Structure formats: structure tokens, C-alpha cells
N, CA, C and O atoms as a Tinker XYZ file with bonds, in Angstrom:
   424  protein
     1  N     85.383000   56.176000  -77.115000    73     2
     2  CA    83.706000   55.430000  -76.522000    64     1     3
     3  C     83.932000   54.543000  -77.672000    63     2     4     5
     4  O     84.072000   54.703000  -78.884000    81     3
     5  N     83.913000   53.289000  -76.644000    73     3     6
     6  CA    84.112000   51.855000  -77.363000    64     5     7
     7  C     82.005000   51.267000  -76.809000    63     6     8     9
     8  O     81.526000   51.086000  -75.690000    81     7
     9  N     81.469000   51.179000  -77.966000    73     7    10
    10  CA    80.298000   50.270000  -77.314000    64     9    11
    11  C     80.395000   48.774000  -77.843000    63    10    12    13
    12  O     81.260000   48.310000  -78.586000    81    11
    13  N     79.144000   48.041000  -77.203000    73    11    14
    14  CA    79.763000   47.091000  -77.160000    64    13    15
    15  C     78.847000   46.516000  -78.398000    63    14    16    17
    16  O     77.712000   46.883000  -78.699000    81    15
    17  N     79.538000   45.662000  -78.936000    73    15    18
    18  CA    78.624000   44.446000  -79.999000    64    17    19
    19  C     78.379000   42.721000  -79.311000    63    18    20    21
    20  O     78.931000   41.748000  -78.799000    81    19
    21  N     77.137000   43.292000  -79.778000    73    19    22
    22  CA    75.797000   42.694000  -79.393000    64    21    23
    23  C     77.073000   41.190000  -80.618000    63    22    24    25
    24  O     78.006000   41.321000  -81.410000    81    23
    25  N     76.382000   40.128000  -80.112000    73    23    26
    26  CA    77.537000   39.009000  -80.680000    64    25    27
    27  C     75.949000   37.903000  -80.932000    63    26    28    29
    28  O     74.859000   37.824000  -80.365000    81    27
    29  N     76.606000   37.212000  -82.074000    73    27    30
    30  CA    74.914000   36.827000  -82.871000    64    29    31
    31  C     75.363000   34.981000  -81.968000    63    30    32    33
    32  O     74.614000   34.072000  -81.609000    81    31
    33  N     76.864000   35.130000  -81.906000    73    31    34
    34  CA    77.396000   33.555000  -81.543000    64    33    35
    35  C     76.888000   33.446000  -80.698000    63    34    36    37
    36  O     76.238000   32.402000  -80.649000    81    35
    37  N     76.830000   34.041000  -79.911000    73    35    38
    38  CA    75.626000   33.166000  -78.560000    64    37    39
    39  C     74.501000   32.813000  -78.104000    63    38    40    41
    40  O     74.199000   32.150000  -77.112000    81    39
    41  N     73.521000   33.609000  -79.397000    73    39    42
    42  CA    72.146000   32.914000  -79.249000    64    41    43
    43  C     72.217000   31.853000  -80.533000    63    42    44    45
    44  O     71.188000   31.180000  -80.592000    81    43
    45  N     73.022000   31.598000  -81.397000    73    43    46
    46  CA    72.720000   30.618000  -82.308000    64    45    47
    47  C     72.114000   29.578000  -81.785000    63    46    48    49
    48  O     72.670000   28.891000  -80.929000    81    47
    49  N     70.721000   29.293000  -82.293000    73    47    50
    50  CA    70.453000   28.175000  -81.719000    64    49    51
    51  C     71.090000   26.291000  -81.856000    63    50    52    53
    52  O     70.771000   25.664000  -82.866000    81    51
    53  N     71.463000   25.994000  -81.381000    73    51    54
    54  CA    72.503000   24.869000  -81.038000    64    53    55
    55  C     71.788000   23.716000  -81.230000    63    54    56    57
    56  O     72.480000   22.767000  -81.598000    81    55
    57  N     70.374000   23.458000  -81.067000    73    55    58
    58  CA    69.552000   22.440000  -81.082000    64    57    59
    59  C     68.865000   22.608000  -82.106000    63    58    60    61
    60  O     68.053000   21.726000  -82.384000    81    59
    61  N     68.995000   23.903000  -83.061000    73    59    62
    62  CA    68.714000   22.998000  -84.507000    64    61    63
    63  C     69.910000   22.193000  -85.430000    63    62    64    65
    64  O     69.767000   21.126000  -86.028000    81    63
    65  N     70.805000   22.817000  -85.374000    73    63    66
    66  CA    72.396000   22.481000  -86.394000    64    65    67
    67  C     72.389000   21.208000  -85.711000    63    66    68    69
    68  O     72.790000   20.586000  -86.695000    81    67
    69  N     72.277000   20.424000  -84.941000    73    67    70
    70  CA    73.076000   19.255000  -84.405000    64    69    71
    71  C     72.772000   17.719000  -85.276000    63    70    72    73
    72  O     73.525000   16.802000  -85.604000    81    71
    73  N     70.979000   18.005000  -85.494000    73    71    74
    74  CA    70.434000   17.386000  -85.941000    64    73    75
    75  C     71.229000   16.830000  -87.709000    63    74    76    77
    76  O     71.436000   15.857000  -88.435000    81    75
    77  N     71.453000   18.725000  -87.545000    73    75    78
    78  CA    71.879000   18.543000  -89.045000    64    77    79
    79  C     73.287000   18.198000  -89.564000    63    78    80    81
    80  O     73.535000   17.770000  -90.691000    81    79
    81  N     74.158000   18.443000  -88.599000    73    79    82
    82  CA    75.578000   17.955000  -88.361000    64    81    83
    83  C     75.284000   16.435000  -88.095000    63    82    84    85
    84  O     75.979000   15.736000  -88.833000    81    83
    85  N     74.514000   15.757000  -87.315000    73    83    86
    86  CA    74.347000   14.344000  -87.561000    64    85    87
    87  C     74.587000   13.767000  -88.691000    63    86    88    89
    88  O     75.499000   13.230000  -89.319000    81    87
    89  N     73.117000   14.133000  -88.783000    73    87    90
    90  CA    73.454000   13.906000  -90.867000    64    89    91
    91  C     74.317000   13.135000  -91.916000    63    90    92    93
    92  O     74.507000   12.062000  -92.488000    81    91
    93  N     74.995000   15.403000  -91.659000    73    91    94
    94  CA    76.294000   15.200000  -92.351000    64    93    95
    95  C     77.011000   14.017000  -92.128000    63    94    96    97
    96  O     77.231000   13.167000  -92.991000    81    95
    97  N     77.431000   13.967000  -90.769000    73    95    98
    98  CA    78.745000   12.663000  -90.489000    64    97    99
    99  C     77.787000   11.526000  -90.603000    63    98   100   101
   100  O     78.093000   10.889000  -91.611000    81    99
   101  N     76.895000   11.068000  -90.082000    73    99   102
   102  CA    76.151000    9.887000  -91.053000    64   101   103
   103  C     76.206000    9.460000  -92.568000    63   102   104   105
   104  O     76.663000    8.402000  -93.001000    81   103
   105  N     75.713000   10.372000  -93.203000    73   103   106
   106  CA    75.908000    9.931000  -94.242000    64   105   107
   107  C     77.581000   10.307000  -95.409000    63   106   108   109
   108  O     77.667000   10.096000  -96.619000    81   107
   109  N     78.799000   10.959000  -94.373000    73   107   110
   110  CA    79.523000   11.041000  -94.729000    64   109   111
   111  C     80.408000   10.045000  -94.472000    63   110   112   113
   112  O     81.264000    9.727000  -95.298000    81   111
   113  N     80.275000    9.430000  -93.239000    73   111   114
   114  CA    80.969000    8.299000  -93.178000    64   113   115
   115  C     80.144000    7.241000  -93.392000    63   114   116   117
   116  O     80.777000    6.277000  -92.961000    81   115
   117  N     78.724000    6.725000  -93.957000    73   115   118
   118  CA    78.569000    6.061000  -94.736000    64   117   119
   119  C     78.245000    5.878000  -95.916000    63   118   120   121
   120  O     77.386000    5.089000  -96.310000    81   119
   121  N     79.072000    6.766000  -96.718000    73   119   122
   122  CA    79.638000    6.801000  -98.485000    64   121   123
   123  C     80.508000    7.746000  -98.699000    63   122   124   125
   124  O     80.441000    8.717000  -99.453000    81   123
   125  N     81.649000    7.267000  -97.712000    73   123   126
   126  CA    82.833000    7.989000  -97.752000    64   125   127
   127  C     83.897000    7.597000  -98.938000    63   126   128   129
   128  O     85.030000    8.066000  -99.048000    81   127
   129  N     83.379000    6.787000  -99.663000    73   127   130
   130  CA    84.475000    5.884000 -100.844000    64   129   131
   131  C     83.902000    5.823000 -102.006000    63   130   132   133
   132  O     84.400000    5.582000 -103.105000    81   131
   133  N     82.225000    6.183000 -101.543000    73   131   134
   134  CA    81.618000    6.656000 -103.358000    64   133   135
   135  C     82.255000    7.541000 -104.317000    63   134   136   137
   136  O     82.300000    7.262000 -105.515000    81   135
   137  N     82.672000    8.434000 -103.901000    73   135   138
   138  CA    84.009000    9.677000 -104.647000    64   137   139
   139  C     84.325000    9.054000 -106.211000    63   138   140   141
   140  O     83.978000    9.292000 -107.368000    81   139
   141  N     85.510000    7.779000 -105.234000    73   139   142
   142  CA    86.482000    7.260000 -106.304000    64   141   143
   143  C     85.784000    5.653000 -107.108000    63   142   144   145
   144  O     86.540000    4.692000 -107.249000    81   143
   145  N     84.523000    5.589000 -107.498000    73   143   146
   146  CA    84.402000    4.400000 -108.152000    64   145   147
   147  C     83.710000    5.215000 -109.212000    63   146   148   149
   148  O     83.578000    6.411000 -109.469000    81   147
   149  N     83.248000    3.838000 -109.820000    73   147   150
   150  CA    81.814000    4.173000 -110.952000    64   149   151
   151  C     80.425000    4.289000 -110.831000    63   150   152   153
   152  O     79.883000    4.128000 -109.738000    81   151
   153  N     79.956000    4.485000 -111.588000    73   151   154
   154  CA    78.390000    4.888000 -111.141000    64   153   155
   155  C     78.210000    2.719000 -110.462000    63   154   156   157
   156  O     78.326000    2.252000 -109.329000    81   155
   157  N     77.959000    2.144000 -111.578000    73   155   158
   158  CA    77.686000    0.897000 -111.021000    64   157   159
   159  C     78.170000    0.345000 -109.333000    63   158   160   161
   160  O     77.301000   -0.083000 -108.573000    81   159
   161  N     79.280000    0.406000 -109.009000    73   159   162
   162  CA    80.185000   -0.040000 -107.776000    64   161   163
   163  C     79.502000    1.207000 -106.816000    63   162   164   165
   164  O     79.170000    0.660000 -105.764000    81   163
   165  N     79.176000    2.602000 -106.763000    73   163   166
   166  CA    78.543000    3.713000 -106.622000    64   165   167
   167  C     77.377000    3.422000 -105.850000    63   166   168   169
   168  O     77.309000    3.832000 -104.691000    81   167
   169  N     76.278000    2.637000 -106.460000    73   167   170
   170  CA    75.292000    1.990000 -106.489000    64   169   171
   171  C     74.900000    1.630000 -105.689000    63   170   172   173
   172  O     74.094000    2.029000 -104.848000    81   171
   173  N     75.936000    0.035000 -106.003000    73   171   174
   174  CA    75.969000   -1.518000 -105.095000    64   173   175
   175  C     76.550000   -0.794000 -103.921000    63   174   176   177
   176  O     75.725000   -1.079000 -103.053000    81   175
   177  N     77.511000    0.015000 -103.304000    73   175   178
   178  CA    77.884000    0.561000 -102.375000    64   177   179
   179  C     77.561000    1.056000 -102.071000    63   178   180   181
   180  O     78.308000    1.587000 -101.249000    81   179
   181  N     76.442000    1.571000 -102.110000    73   179   182
   182  CA    75.469000    2.588000 -101.327000    64   181   183
   183  C     74.273000    1.978000 -100.716000    63   182   184   185
   184  O     73.738000    2.381000  -99.684000    81   183
   185  N     73.734000    0.545000 -101.740000    73   183   186
   186  CA    72.857000   -0.081000 -101.842000    64   185   187
   187  C     73.207000   -0.811000 -100.628000    63   186   188   189
   188  O     72.364000   -0.634000  -99.749000    81   187
   189  N     74.356000   -1.722000 -100.222000    73   187   190
   190  CA    74.944000   -2.271000  -99.216000    64   189   191
   191  C     75.272000   -2.351000  -97.953000    63   190   192   193
   192  O     75.301000   -3.341000  -97.222000    81   191
   193  N     75.723000   -0.338000  -97.554000    73   191   194
   194  CA    75.616000    0.455000  -96.385000    64   193   195
   195  C     73.846000    0.542000  -96.071000    63   194   196   197
   196  O     73.436000    0.499000  -94.911000    81   195
   197  N     72.941000    0.660000  -97.198000    73   195   198
   198  CA    71.782000    1.339000  -96.630000    64   197   199
   199  C     71.466000   -0.393000  -96.519000    63   198   200   201
   200  O     70.277000   -0.421000  -96.835000    81   199
   201  N     71.638000   -1.001000  -96.404000    73   199   202
   202  CA    70.836000   -2.096000  -96.190000    64   201   203
   203  C     71.457000   -3.315000  -95.041000    63   202   204   205
   204  O     70.923000   -4.203000  -94.376000    81   203
   205  N     72.837000   -2.830000  -95.214000    73   203   206
   206  CA    73.007000   -4.082000  -94.079000    64   205   207
   207  C     73.503000   -2.820000  -92.583000    63   206   208   209
   208  O     73.668000   -3.311000  -91.467000    81   207
   209  N     73.669000   -1.379000  -92.775000    73   207   210
   210  CA    74.155000   -0.827000  -91.596000    64   209   211
   211  C     73.179000    0.353000  -91.173000    63   210   212   213
   212  O     73.047000    0.497000  -89.958000    81   211
   213  N     72.210000    1.548000  -92.315000    73   211   214
   214  CA    71.758000    1.964000  -91.520000    64   213   215
   215  C     69.853000    1.407000  -91.316000    63   214   216   217
   216  O     69.042000    1.775000  -90.467000    81   215
   217  N     69.708000    0.574000  -92.297000    73   215   218
   218  CA    68.142000   -0.070000  -92.163000    64   217   219
   219  C     67.985000   -0.767000  -90.494000    63   218   220   221
   220  O     67.139000   -0.364000  -89.695000    81   219
   221  N     68.980000   -1.869000  -90.196000    73   219   222
   222  CA    68.430000   -2.137000  -88.901000    64   221   223
   223  C     68.679000   -0.827000  -87.911000    63   222   224   225
   224  O     67.734000   -0.371000  -87.267000    81   223
   225  N     69.802000   -0.339000  -87.842000    73   223   226
   226  CA    69.692000    0.378000  -86.953000    64   225   227
   227  C     68.671000    1.368000  -86.817000    63   226   228   229
   228  O     68.406000    1.866000  -85.724000    81   227
   229  N     67.925000    1.760000  -88.167000    73   227   230
   230  CA    66.750000    2.592000  -87.701000    64   229   231
   231  C     65.491000    1.900000  -86.792000    63   230   232   233
   232  O     64.775000    2.399000  -85.923000    81   231
   233  N     65.544000    0.173000  -87.524000    73   231   234
   234  CA    64.790000   -0.630000  -86.536000    64   233   235
   235  C     64.854000   -0.662000  -86.022000    63   234   236   237
   236  O     63.726000   -0.537000  -85.545000    81   235
   237  N     66.342000   -0.929000  -84.388000    73   235   238
   238  CA    66.020000   -1.301000  -83.661000    64   237   239
   239  C     66.182000    0.562000  -82.989000    63   238   240   241
   240  O     65.496000    0.546000  -81.967000    81   239
   241  N     66.608000    1.614000  -83.112000    73   239   242
   242  CA    65.585000    2.721000  -82.953000    64   241   243
   243  C     64.446000    2.894000  -82.434000    63   242   244   245
   244  O     64.017000    3.154000  -81.310000    81   243
   245  N     63.930000    2.662000  -83.670000    73   243   246
   246  CA    62.271000    2.018000  -83.355000    64   245   247
   247  C     61.437000    1.780000  -82.739000    63   246   248   249
   248  O     60.340000    2.277000  -82.482000    81   247
   249  N     62.365000    0.378000  -82.286000    73   247   250
   250  CA    61.780000   -0.133000  -80.843000    64   249   251
   251  C     62.479000    0.699000  -79.928000    63   250   252   253
   252  O     61.826000    1.043000  -78.943000    81   251
   253  N     62.974000    0.871000  -79.965000    73   251   254
   254  CA    63.865000    1.357000  -78.358000    64   253   255
   255  C     62.651000    3.013000  -77.880000    63   254   256   257
   256  O     62.373000    3.494000  -76.781000    81   255
   257  N     62.159000    3.492000  -79.551000    73   255   258
   258  CA    61.535000    4.250000  -78.937000    64   257   259
   259  C     60.343000    4.388000  -78.874000    63   258   260   261
   260  O     59.811000    5.374000  -78.364000    81   259
   261  N     59.538000    3.124000  -79.541000    73   259   262
   262  CA    58.106000    2.075000  -78.674000    64   261   263
   263  C     58.079000    2.016000  -77.819000    63   262   264   265
   264  O     57.407000    2.488000  -76.902000    81   263
   265  N     59.504000    0.851000  -78.038000    73   263   266
   266  CA    59.262000    0.323000  -75.955000    64   265   267
   267  C     59.156000    1.281000  -74.427000    63   266   268   269
   268  O     58.727000    0.970000  -73.316000    81   267
   269  N     59.960000    2.996000  -75.145000    73   267   270
   270  CA    60.168000    3.859000  -73.965000    64   269   271
   271  C     58.679000    4.542000  -73.384000    63   270   272   273
   272  O     58.297000    4.830000  -72.250000    81   271
   273  N     57.924000    4.669000  -75.005000    73   271   274
   274  CA    57.142000    5.019000  -75.315000    64   273   275
   275  C     55.582000    4.083000  -74.505000    63   274   276   277
   276  O     54.689000    4.489000  -73.762000    81   275
   277  N     55.851000    2.853000  -75.057000    73   275   278
   278  CA    54.528000    1.312000  -73.842000    64   277   279
   279  C     55.149000    2.421000  -72.393000    63   278   280   281
   280  O     54.436000    3.207000  -71.769000    81   279
   281  N     56.321000    2.222000  -72.204000    73   279   282
   282  CA    56.968000    1.720000  -70.689000    64   281   283
   283  C     56.344000    3.515000  -70.096000    63   282   284   285
   284  O     56.116000    3.590000  -68.888000    81   283
   285  N     56.205000    4.287000  -70.600000    73   283   286
   286  CA    56.119000    5.554000  -70.496000    64   285   287
   287  C     54.227000    6.286000  -70.239000    63   286   288   289
   288  O     53.678000    7.318000  -69.854000    81   287
   289  N     53.916000    5.082000  -70.697000    73   287   290
   290  CA    52.140000    4.491000  -71.365000    64   289   291
   291  C     51.784000    5.347000  -71.932000    63   290   292   293
   292  O     50.880000    5.919000  -71.323000    81   291
   293  N     52.132000    5.992000  -73.272000    73   291   294
   294  CA    52.157000    6.486000  -74.041000    64   293   295
   295  C     49.910000    6.491000  -74.534000    63   294   296   297
   296  O     49.241000    5.541000  -74.127000    81   295
   297  N     49.516000    7.151000  -75.004000    73   295   298
   298  CA    48.178000    6.596000  -75.789000    64   297   299
   299  C     48.424000    6.454000  -77.024000    63   298   300   301
   300  O     47.511000    6.545000  -77.844000    81   299
   301  N     49.272000    6.289000  -77.268000    73   299   302
   302  CA    49.331000    5.792000  -78.734000    64   301   303
   303  C     50.717000    5.471000  -78.968000    63   302   304   305
   304  O     51.597000    5.919000  -79.702000    81   303
   305  N     50.617000    4.417000  -77.985000    73   303   306
   306  CA    51.977000    3.471000  -77.637000    64   305   307
   307  C     51.998000    2.142000  -78.870000    63   306   308   309
   308  O     52.937000    1.862000  -79.616000    81   307
   309  N     50.269000    1.284000  -78.759000    73   307   310
   310  CA    50.303000    0.947000  -79.466000    64   309   311
   311  C     50.716000    0.505000  -80.919000    63   310   312   313
   312  O     51.190000   -0.422000  -81.576000    81   311
   313  N     50.256000    1.696000  -80.979000    73   311   314
   314  CA    50.510000    2.287000  -83.227000    64   313   315
   315  C     51.987000    2.298000  -83.244000    63   314   316   317
   316  O     52.455000    1.733000  -84.232000    81   315
   317  N     52.959000    2.854000  -82.304000    73   315   318
   318  CA    54.253000    2.998000  -82.550000    64   317   319
   319  C     54.660000    1.503000  -82.557000    63   318   320   321
   320  O     55.239000    0.981000  -83.509000    81   319
   321  N     54.208000    0.663000  -81.080000    73   319   322
   322  CA    55.499000   -0.657000  -81.364000    64   321   323
   323  C     54.192000   -1.067000  -82.844000    63   322   324   325
   324  O     54.854000   -1.588000  -83.742000    81   323
   325  N     53.546000   -1.026000  -83.025000    73   323   326
   326  CA    53.407000   -1.879000  -84.554000    64   325   327
   327  C     54.512000   -1.712000  -85.781000    63   326   328   329
   328  O     55.250000   -2.361000  -86.523000    81   327
   329  N     54.021000   -0.159000  -85.400000    73   327   330
   330  CA    54.970000    0.875000  -86.679000    64   329   331
   331  C     56.130000    0.255000  -86.799000    63   330   332   333
   332  O     56.439000   -0.335000  -87.834000    81   331
   333  N     56.877000    0.322000  -85.777000    73   331   334
   334  CA    58.050000    0.070000  -85.036000    64   333   335
   335  C     58.357000   -1.713000  -85.506000    63   334   336   337
   336  O     59.410000   -2.004000  -86.074000    81   335
   337  N     57.482000   -2.603000  -85.237000    73   335   338
   338  CA    57.482000   -4.116000  -85.573000    64   337   339
   339  C     57.088000   -4.070000  -86.771000    63   338   340   341
   340  O     57.491000   -5.083000  -87.342000    81   339
   341  N     56.333000   -3.218000  -87.655000    73   339   342
   342  CA    56.619000   -3.222000  -89.287000    64   341   343
   343  C     58.032000   -2.656000  -89.737000    63   342   344   345
   344  O     58.731000   -3.268000  -90.544000    81   343
   345  N     58.257000   -1.935000  -89.396000    73   343   346
   346  CA    59.569000   -1.193000  -90.162000    64   345   347
   347  C     61.027000   -2.529000  -89.590000    63   346   348   349
   348  O     62.118000   -2.768000  -90.107000    81   347
   349  N     60.585000   -2.912000  -88.784000    73   347   350
   350  CA    62.129000   -3.761000  -88.540000    64   349   351
   351  C     61.910000   -4.919000  -89.325000    63   350   352   353
   352  O     62.943000   -5.526000  -89.606000    81   351
   353  N     60.553000   -5.529000  -89.880000    73   351   354
   354  CA    60.623000   -6.707000  -90.698000    64   353   355
   355  C     61.616000   -5.867000  -91.884000    63   354   356   357
   356  O     62.709000   -6.080000  -92.407000    81   355
   357  N     60.873000   -5.115000  -91.945000    73   355   358
   358  CA    61.044000   -4.441000  -93.705000    64   357   359
   359  C     62.829000   -4.158000  -93.133000    63   358   360   361
   360  O     63.586000   -4.956000  -93.687000    81   359
   361  N     63.379000   -3.411000  -92.383000    73   359   362
   362  CA    64.824000   -2.975000  -91.731000    64   361   363
   363  C     65.825000   -4.556000  -92.139000    63   362   364   365
   364  O     66.718000   -4.714000  -92.971000    81   363
   365  N     65.220000   -5.510000  -91.178000    73   363   366
   366  CA    65.665000   -7.304000  -91.373000    64   365   367
   367  C     65.981000   -7.943000  -92.215000    63   366   368   369
   368  O     66.985000   -8.625000  -92.422000    81   367
   369  N     64.356000   -7.570000  -93.219000    73   367   370
   370  CA    64.317000   -8.692000  -94.168000    64   369   371
   371  C     65.113000   -7.364000  -95.373000    63   370   372   373
   372  O     65.824000   -8.061000  -96.097000    81   371
   373  N     65.213000   -6.418000  -95.669000    73   371   374
   374  CA    65.370000   -6.010000  -96.926000    64   373   375
   375  C     66.340000   -6.904000  -98.130000    63   374   376   377
   376  O     65.951000   -7.149000  -99.272000    81   375
   377  N     67.609000   -7.285000  -97.578000    73   375   378
   378  CA    67.756000   -8.004000  -98.154000    64   377   379
   379  C     67.444000   -9.303000  -99.133000    63   378   380   381
   380  O     67.806000   -9.456000 -100.300000    81   379
   381  N     66.908000   -9.910000  -98.565000    73   379   382
   382  CA    65.519000  -10.990000  -98.528000    64   381   383
   383  C     64.671000  -10.742000  -99.616000    63   382   384   385
   384  O     64.369000  -11.514000 -100.526000    81   383
   385  N     64.163000   -9.065000  -99.345000    73   383   386
   386  CA    63.134000   -9.054000 -100.348000    64   385   387
   387  C     64.251000   -8.359000 -101.551000    63   386   388   389
   388  O     64.280000   -8.948000 -102.632000    81   387
   389  N     64.850000   -7.548000 -101.437000    73   387   390
   390  CA    65.997000   -7.524000 -102.712000    64   389   391
   391  C     66.272000   -8.697000 -103.689000    63   390   392   393
   392  O     65.995000   -8.758000 -104.887000    81   391
   393  N     67.020000   -9.823000 -102.714000    73   391   394
   394  CA    67.226000  -10.971000 -103.132000    64   393   395
   395  C     65.703000  -11.426000 -104.825000    63   394   396   397
   396  O     65.544000  -11.692000 -106.016000    81   395
   397  N     64.931000  -11.128000 -103.218000    73   395   398
   398  CA    63.559000  -12.052000 -103.983000    64   397   399
   399  C     62.862000  -11.258000 -105.089000    63   398   400   401
   400  O     61.706000  -11.324000 -105.505000    81   399
   401  N     63.726000  -10.614000 -105.386000    73   399   402
   402  CA    62.922000   -9.389000 -106.541000    64   401   403
   403  C     64.471000   -9.125000 -107.958000    63   402   404   405
   404  O     64.586000   -8.701000 -109.108000    81   403
   405  N     64.873000   -9.395000 -107.454000    73   403   406
   406  CA    66.023000   -9.556000 -108.175000    64   405   407
   407  C     65.735000  -10.853000 -109.228000    63   406   408   409
   408  O     65.848000  -10.806000 -110.453000    81   407
   409  N     65.220000  -12.354000 -108.187000    73   407   410
   410  CA    65.482000  -13.083000 -108.921000    64   409   411
   411  C     63.815000  -12.960000 -109.429000    63   410   412   413
   412  O     63.377000  -14.014000 -109.890000    81   411
   413  N     62.808000  -11.747000 -109.394000    73   411   414
   414  CA    61.839000  -12.307000 -110.551000    64   413   415
   415  C     62.073000  -11.365000 -111.730000    63   414   416   417
   416  O     61.158000  -11.173000 -112.530000    81   415
   417  N     63.274000  -10.760000 -111.874000    73   415   418
   418  CA    63.602000   -9.535000 -112.339000    64   417   419
   419  C     63.940000  -10.208000 -113.933000    63   418   420   421
   420  O     63.687000  -10.052000 -115.128000    81   419
   421  N     64.738000  -11.099000 -112.927000    73   419   422
   422  CA    65.994000  -11.658000 -114.006000    64   421   423
   423  C     65.130000  -12.989000 -114.200000    63   422   424
   424  O     65.536000  -13.885000 -114.940000    81   423
């Protein structure tokens, strides 16, 4: 007599795995060359990648989300738009903000 085994694989919550997999893939692709550098160049590389790719991407995604929220008639659409615009200003203005702060420190 053979018993049928209940496999847990069929019940894996894929909706919970994909965000973590996406985050891991994003971090791996963003900082893949970091392991072979010194500390200073590693921090410089991370700052450059963060400022040049990740912040503008997040700003654009925030604007798209706010626009879709506004188009769907969400009651919080106005606050979404304000936060997305502030995030975009910070995201796209980050290189200028960092250069200004470095100028004040040095």
C-alpha cells in the first residue's frame, strides 16, 4: 500500500517570494562589482549607482503610481501626487544636493 505524500511545493506562496527575488536581483545587478574593491571605491560605486540609477527609477515609478491613482479617482490621489513630486525632486536633484553638501564641508 503506497501513501500519497502531500507536497508543500504546490502551496508555496509565490506572491511572497517574488518581491524578495526582485530585490535580490536588483541589489546583485547594482552592486555586483563591489566585492573586488577597496572600501572607499566600494562606497563611491554604491553612491554613484544609487544616485544615477536607483533614485531616478524610484522617482519615475512613484510618479506613475500617483498618476494611476489620480486617474482611478482615489481619495488620496492628491497626497500621492505631492509625495511623488517631492520624491522626484529629491531623486533627480540628489547629485546637486550631494555636491552642495560636499562644498559646504570642504
